[in-house]
TIKOLFI-795894 format. One record per residue: residue number from 0; residue in one letter; x, y negated, z of N, C-alpha, C in turn. Coordinates in nm, 3 decimals. Atoms other than C-alpha are relative to their C-alpha. Layout:
PT  seza  semi      n_X      n_Y      n_Z     ca_X     ca_Y     ca_Z      c_X      c_Y      c_Z
PT   NUM     A        X        Y        Z        X        Y        Z        X        Y        Z
...
***
This chain:
PT  seza  semi      n_X      n_Y      n_Z     ca_X     ca_Y     ca_Z      c_X      c_Y      c_Z
PT     0     M   -0.111   -0.036   -0.086   -1.919    0.723   -0.278    0.124   -0.084   -0.027
PT     1     I   -0.113    0.087    0.032   -1.696    0.446   -0.417    0.060   -0.063    0.126
PT     2     H   -0.048    0.064   -0.123   -1.668    0.299   -0.066    0.108    0.083    0.070
PT     3     Q   -0.100   -0.084   -0.065   -1.450    0.594    0.039    0.141   -0.023   -0.055
PT     4     T   -0.132    0.023    0.059   -1.165    0.486   -0.192    0.037   -0.147   -0.008
PT     5     W   -0.028    0.143    0.009   -1.179    0.108   -0.149    0.134   -0.039    0.063
PT     6     Q   -0.125    0.038   -0.063   -0.879    0.094    0.085    0.120    0.028   -0.090
PT     7     Q   -0.109   -0.033    0.091   -0.656    0.256   -0.179   -0.011   -0.078   -0.132
PT     8     K    0.023    0.074    0.124   -0.803    0.042   -0.459    0.092   -0.123   -0.007
PT     9     E   -0.083    0.118    0.020   -0.593   -0.237   -0.608   -0.074   -0.125    0.049
PT    10     T    0.057    0.123   -0.050   -0.651   -0.576   -0.445   -0.036   -0.092   -0.116
PT    11     I    0.045    0.091    0.106   -0.854   -0.812   -0.668    0.069   -0.134    0.015
PT    12     R   -0.068    0.125   -0.036   -0.722   -1.127   -0.497   -0.009   -0.016    0.151
PT    13     T    0.012    0.027   -0.142   -0.685   -1.274   -0.152   -0.095   -0.116    0.022
PT    14     V    0.092    0.107   -0.037   -0.944   -1.493    0.018    0.030   -0.042    0.143
PT    15     E   -0.028    0.054   -0.134   -0.905   -1.716    0.323   -0.131   -0.020    0.076
PT    16     C    0.116    0.018   -0.086   -1.152   -1.711    0.610   -0.004   -0.145    0.047
PT    17     V    0.012    0.141   -0.038   -1.281   -2.065    0.675   -0.078   -0.021    0.129
PT    18     H    0.069    0.009   -0.128   -1.511   -1.998    0.971   -0.055    0.137    0.040
PT    19     T    0.059   -0.124   -0.052   -1.657   -1.723    1.190   -0.127   -0.031    0.078
PT    20     D    0.122    0.044   -0.069   -1.972   -1.906    1.300   -0.121    0.075   -0.056
PT    21     A    0.112   -0.081    0.048   -2.227   -1.631    1.245   -0.122   -0.024    0.088
PT    22     K    0.124    0.020   -0.074   -2.590   -1.678    1.346   -0.051    0.129    0.062
PT    23     K    0.062   -0.125   -0.042   -2.678   -1.312    1.383    0.100    0.104    0.049
PT    24     Y   -0.096   -0.105   -0.032   -2.362   -1.099    1.409    0.126   -0.057    0.065
PT    25     M   -0.124    0.043   -0.065   -2.032   -1.114    1.599    0.116    0.017   -0.098
PT    26     V   -0.101   -0.007    0.105   -1.802   -1.182    1.306    0.138   -0.032    0.055
PT    27     D   -0.131    0.041   -0.052   -1.524   -1.333    1.518    0.083    0.116    0.055
PT    28     R   -0.076   -0.118   -0.044   -1.424   -0.984    1.635    0.072    0.067   -0.116
PT    29     A   -0.058   -0.066    0.116   -1.341   -0.873    1.281    0.074   -0.095   -0.094
PT    30     L   -0.066    0.099    0.085   -1.229   -1.197    1.110    0.064   -0.108    0.086
PT    31     T   -0.068    0.109   -0.068   -0.991   -1.475    1.212    0.002   -0.121   -0.091
PT    32     K    0.002    0.123    0.079   -1.036   -1.831    1.092    0.143   -0.037   -0.040
PT    33     G   -0.131    0.039    0.052   -0.742   -1.937    0.871    0.083    0.115   -0.053
PT    34     K   -0.075   -0.117    0.046   -0.623   -1.583    0.798   -0.047    0.040   -0.140
PT    35     T    0.036   -0.046    0.134   -0.613   -1.446    0.443   -0.021    0.152    0.003
PT    36     Y    0.039   -0.141    0.004   -0.766   -1.108    0.360    0.004    0.049   -0.143
PT    37     E   -0.003   -0.063    0.131   -0.731   -0.866    0.069   -0.142    0.032   -0.044
PT    38     L    0.132   -0.024    0.056   -1.045   -0.863   -0.144    0.004    0.128   -0.083
PT    39     K    0.002   -0.129    0.068   -1.123   -0.508   -0.256   -0.118    0.016   -0.094
PT    40     N    0.117   -0.008    0.084   -1.471   -0.550   -0.404   -0.090   -0.119    0.033
PT    41     E    0.093    0.108   -0.027   -1.742   -0.815   -0.437   -0.130    0.022   -0.073
PT    42     T    0.130    0.001    0.063   -2.109   -0.850   -0.516   -0.043   -0.146   -0.010
PT    43     E    0.048    0.138    0.008   -2.322   -1.159   -0.573    0.000   -0.068    0.135
PT    44     E    0.018    0.058   -0.132   -2.363   -1.209   -0.199    0.114    0.029    0.098
PT    45     F   -0.099   -0.045   -0.098   -2.076   -1.026   -0.025    0.139    0.016   -0.058
PT    46     Y   -0.137   -0.040    0.027   -1.699   -0.988   -0.021    0.028    0.121    0.088
PT    47     F   -0.042   -0.117   -0.075   -1.558   -0.653    0.089    0.150   -0.009    0.017
PT    48     V   -0.141    0.023   -0.030   -1.223   -0.706    0.260    0.047    0.097    0.107
PT    49     I   -0.057   -0.074   -0.112   -0.988   -0.520    0.490    0.011   -0.099    0.114
PT    50     D    0.007    0.096   -0.110   -1.066   -0.696    0.817    0.101    0.032    0.111
PT    51     N   -0.094   -0.017   -0.111   -0.884   -0.713    1.153   -0.001    0.140    0.060
PT    52     T    0.006   -0.137   -0.051   -0.994   -0.358    1.240    0.079    0.096   -0.086
PT    53     G   -0.073   -0.085    0.092   -0.800   -0.223    0.943   -0.089    0.079   -0.094
PT    54     K    0.096   -0.070    0.084   -1.115   -0.098    0.773   -0.068   -0.099   -0.093
PT    55     I    0.075    0.085    0.092   -1.329   -0.231    0.489   -0.126   -0.050    0.068
PT    56     G    0.122    0.060   -0.051   -1.602   -0.471    0.597   -0.061   -0.089   -0.105
PT    57     G    0.071    0.086    0.094   -1.865   -0.653    0.396   -0.049   -0.125    0.070
PT    58     Y    0.034    0.128   -0.064   -1.913   -1.022    0.478   -0.056   -0.096   -0.103
PT    59     Y    0.055    0.103    0.089   -2.112   -1.308    0.330    0.114   -0.084   -0.056
PT    60     K   -0.103    0.078    0.067   -1.911   -1.515    0.084    0.024   -0.135    0.067
PT    61     D   -0.016    0.134   -0.059   -1.968   -1.835    0.283    0.101   -0.003    0.114
PT    62     Y   -0.106   -0.003   -0.102   -1.711   -1.720    0.543    0.138   -0.024   -0.062
PT    63     F   -0.130    0.003    0.067   -1.433   -1.747    0.281    0.008   -0.110   -0.106
PT    64     K   -0.027    0.082    0.117   -1.274   -1.970    0.022    0.106    0.073   -0.081
PT    65     N   -0.097   -0.068    0.089   -1.072   -1.852   -0.278    0.137   -0.060    0.011
***
């Protein structure tokens, strides 16, 4: 249930979106190229950020740079 408190969690760092060219999903609705996002949690494969919808979303790391 940790995902329920991620928005209140301290930001780890900020990451910048470098592209929204997704093969399978419509990422361009939730991320904007060139915009920085607050990183709330990460795994080996995903970053969990507060996206353009104002909610936490999990995205592949290749969409971002540190």
